[in-house]
C-alpha positions as semicolon CSV with decimal commas, in nm:
position;residue;x (nm);y (nm);z (nm)
1;M;0,000;0,000;0,000
2;K;0,274;0,235;0,086
3;K;0,442;0,134;-0,236
4;L;0,134;0,220;-0,439
5;L;0,096;0,552;-0,265
6;A;0,455;0,639;-0,339
7;L;0,408;0,550;-0,705
8;F;0,099;0,767;-0,721
9;V;0,277;1,055;-0,566
10;A;0,566;1,009;-0,808
11;A;0,325;0,992;-1,101
12;C;0,164;1,305;-0,986
13;L;0,498;1,471;-0,983
14;L;0,579;1,361;-1,340
15;V;0,256;1,483;-1,494
16;P;0,298;1,849;-1,595
17;A;0,056;2,066;-1,430
18;H;-0,148;2,291;-1,665
19;A;-0,117;2,601;-1,462
20;S;-0,296;2,898;-1,615
21;A;-0,131;3,224;-1,544
22;A;-0,361;3,467;-1,385
23;T;-0,438;3,751;-1,629
24;P;-0,395;4,069;-1,444
25;K;-0,695;4,296;-1,441
26;P;-0,644;4,602;-1,653
27;S;-0,547;4,883;-1,434
28;P;-0,751;5,196;-1,490
29;K;-0,581;5,452;-1,722
30;P;-0,469;5,756;-1,544
31;T;-0,701;6,040;-1,633
32;S;-0,552;6,382;-1,657
33;T;-0,773;6,655;-1,541
34;K;-0,718;6,975;-1,734
35;A;-0,735;7,283;-1,529
36;K;-0,990;7,524;-1,659
37;V;-0,830;7,832;-1,811
38;V;-1,014;8,133;-1,696
39;K;-0,979;8,402;-1,961
40;K;-0,938;8,743;-1,824
41;P;-1,163;8,994;-1,986
42;V;-0,971;9,216;-2,230
43;V;-0,981;9,563;-2,101
44;K;-0,987;9,796;-2,404
45;K;-0,809;10,118;-2,361
46;P;-1,037;10,406;-2,421
47;V;-0,965;10,567;-2,760
48;V;-0,883;10,925;-2,708
49;K;-1,007;11,112;-3,013
50;K;-0,785;11,390;-3,122
51;P;-0,968;11,710;-3,184
52;V;-1,013;11,759;-3,556
53;T;-0,861;12,085;-3,661
54;K;-1,012;12,208;-3,982
55;K;-0,758;12,326;-4,231
56;K;-0,817;12,666;-4,361
57;V;-0,886;12,650;-4,730
58;V;-0,683;12,921;-4,889
59;K;-0,835;13,018;-5,217
60;K;-0,574;13,079;-5,480
61;K;-0,610;13,411;-5,642
62;K;-0,638;13,396;-6,014
63;K;-0,347;13,559;-6,181
64;N;-0,442;13,806;-6,441
65;F;-0,180;13,743;-6,706
66;P;-0,108;14,048;-6,912
67;T;-0,228;14,022;-7,268
68;K;0,030;14,021;-7,544
69;K;0,140;14,372;-7,613
70;P;0,050;14,488;-7,960
71;L;0,336;14,556;-8,197
72;K;0,461;14,908;-8,160
73;W;0,376;15,105;-8,466
74;P;0,551;15,245;-8,649
75;P;0,822;14,980;-8,590
76;P;1,149;15,118;-8,447
77;G;1,437;15,143;-8,690
78;F;1,216;15,151;-8,999
79;E;1,231;15,424;-9,261
80;K;0,898;15,580;-9,347
81;K;0,785;15,674;-9,694
82;G;0,425;15,787;-9,691
83;A;0,216;15,502;-9,546
84;L;0,498;15,249;-9,599
85;F;0,784;15,140;-9,377
86;A;1,099;14,947;-9,467
87;K;1,420;14,829;-9,305
88;T;1,726;14,632;-9,416
89;A;1,758;14,307;-9,220
90;T;2,078;14,220;-9,036
91;P;2,227;13,872;-9,103
92;K;2,093;13,754;-8,765
93;E;1,745;13,891;-8,833
94;L;1,748;13,727;-9,176
95;L;1,834;13,387;-9,024
96;I;1,550;13,421;-8,773
97;A;1,313;13,514;-9,057
98;G;1,429;13,198;-9,237
99;T;1,323;12,978;-8,945
100;E;0,975;13,129;-8,964
101;N;0,940;13,134;-9,343
102;K;1,018;12,821;-9,548
103;Y;1,043;13,015;-9,874
104;I;1,312;13,242;-9,731
105;Q;1,493;12,947;-9,574
106;Q;1,497;12,751;-9,901
107;N;1,627;13,047;-10,102
108;L;1,895;13,124;-9,844
109;I;2,028;12,771;-9,885
110;E;1,985;12,728;-10,262
111;Y;2,079;13,075;-10,391
112;C;2,219;13,314;-10,132
113;E;2,535;13,108;-10,080
114;K;2,622;13,165;-10,449
115;F;2,446;13,485;-10,555
116;A;2,404;13,836;-10,414
117;C;2,096;13,862;-10,190
118;L;1,939;14,110;-9,951
119;G;1,680;14,066;-9,677
120;I;1,438;14,345;-9,592
121;F;1,137;14,405;-9,367
122;V;0,837;14,600;-9,494
123;G;0,508;14,717;-9,351
124;S;0,205;14,924;-9,447
125;E;-0,039;15,141;-9,255
126;T;-0,333;15,012;-9,458
127;G;-0,225;14,669;-9,589
128;C;-0,220;14,551;-9,951
129;D;-0,271;14,259;-10,191
130;W;0,091;14,221;-10,302
131;W;0,433;14,377;-10,264
132;E;0,661;14,497;-10,543
133;I;1,022;14,578;-10,457
134;T;1,257;14,720;-10,717
135;S;1,631;14,724;-10,644
136;N;1,973;14,741;-10,803
137;V;2,272;14,512;-10,790
138;L;2,582;14,724;-10,742
139;G;2,942;14,625;-10,805
140;I;3,291;14,771;-10,842
141;D;3,361;14,964;-11,160
142;P;3,635;14,777;-11,351
143;A;3,767;15,112;-11,480
144;D;3,788;15,264;-11,131
145;P;3,803;15,043;-10,818
146;N;3,689;15,337;-10,605
147;K;3,357;15,364;-10,790
148;R;3,051;15,140;-10,795
149;I;2,825;15,087;-11,092
150;I;2,490;14,918;-11,149
151;Y;2,535;14,559;-11,259
152;G;2,166;14,497;-11,306
153;S;1,811;14,563;-11,182
154;L;1,596;14,331;-10,974
155;T;1,217;14,317;-10,941
156;T;1,076;14,110;-10,653
157;L;0,705;14,026;-10,618
158;M;0,567;13,887;-10,291
159;A;0,226;13,825;-10,135
160;G;0,065;14,118;-9,954
161;S;0,028;14,177;-9,582
162;K;-0,232;14,311;-9,340
163;A;-0,232;14,662;-9,205
164;K;0,047;14,742;-8,956
165;T;0,209;14,400;-9,003
166;V;0,581;14,347;-9,060
167;K;0,669;14,116;-9,349
168;A;1,013;13,970;-9,429
169;I;1,113;13,964;-9,796
170;L;1,427;13,818;-9,957
171;L;1,570;13,983;-10,270
172;V;1,762;13,728;-10,480
173;S;1,977;13,824;-10,780
174;E;2,169;13,617;-11,035
175;E;2,502;13,792;-10,982
176;P;2,770;13,561;-10,841
177;I;2,905;13,673;-10,504
178;A;3,218;13,888;-10,535
179;D;3,404;14,154;-10,341
180;G;3,218;14,483;-10,340
181;L;2,902;14,328;-10,486
182;G;2,565;14,381;-10,319
183;V;2,195;14,456;-10,354
184;G;2,081;14,806;-10,261
185;G;1,884;15,113;-10,363
186;Y;1,553;14,931;-10,316
187;T;1,204;15,080;-10,325
188;A;0,904;14,896;-10,175
189;N;0,549;14,940;-10,302
190;C;0,236;14,794;-10,144
191;R;-0,001;14,721;-10,435
192;I;-0,376;14,667;-10,458
193;G;-0,534;14,449;-10,727
194;T;-0,403;14,177;-10,956
195;P;-0,026;14,113;-10,950
196;T;0,167;14,186;-11,270
197;G;0,374;13,868;-11,241
198;K;0,425;13,544;-11,057
199;I;0,419;13,550;-10,676
200;P;0,666;13,487;-10,528
201;S;0,933;13,570;-10,785
202;N;1,265;13,749;-10,842
203;T;1,334;13,883;-11,193
204;Y;1,691;13,997;-11,261
205;T;1,793;14,202;-11,563
206;K;2,158;14,279;-11,634
207;S;2,251;14,635;-11,731
208;P;2,300;14,690;-12,110
209;A;2,672;14,751;-12,058
210;R;2,714;14,400;-11,916
211;S;2,466;14,203;-12,123
């Protein structure tokens, strides 16, 4: 009997025991308690309004610009003959006239660099339909260098002008430029009616002694 009991005990020891491990109970998750954030009320600073200062509106005074002064009449430096006025233009005045008058500018370039020319200013008290200027081309007398003779006559026709208006006119000859040669002795006439020739035009006639 004792032997059987010992065998049973030994058998019990040899049989593996199916021990089930105890599953631990899930421990409760730690809960974090958020502290309530108490927002402080925003205290707005009182807006201090600056006093509005009204700008004084200064009204600009209108400038009374002086009107263009009328041309002094009779023009200074002009020679008077009845109701007509005339003046020989200086080289500077002639160049200025050329910038304002294409006909004068063209003739200055094409002819007055080769032939004897003269620029004049004319004006009339009453105005006219066309201008007629007669002049002479003067040169040195071959027989006497101290004397000047007429080389030829020149007739210039130009469009008319209004009353008390200055008009620039260019007298163009066909005499080649030479020492002592020039246009002079001119007479200006302010005509009414139909012109006797082409306008504008310069007609040069050599003196009989030179033709």
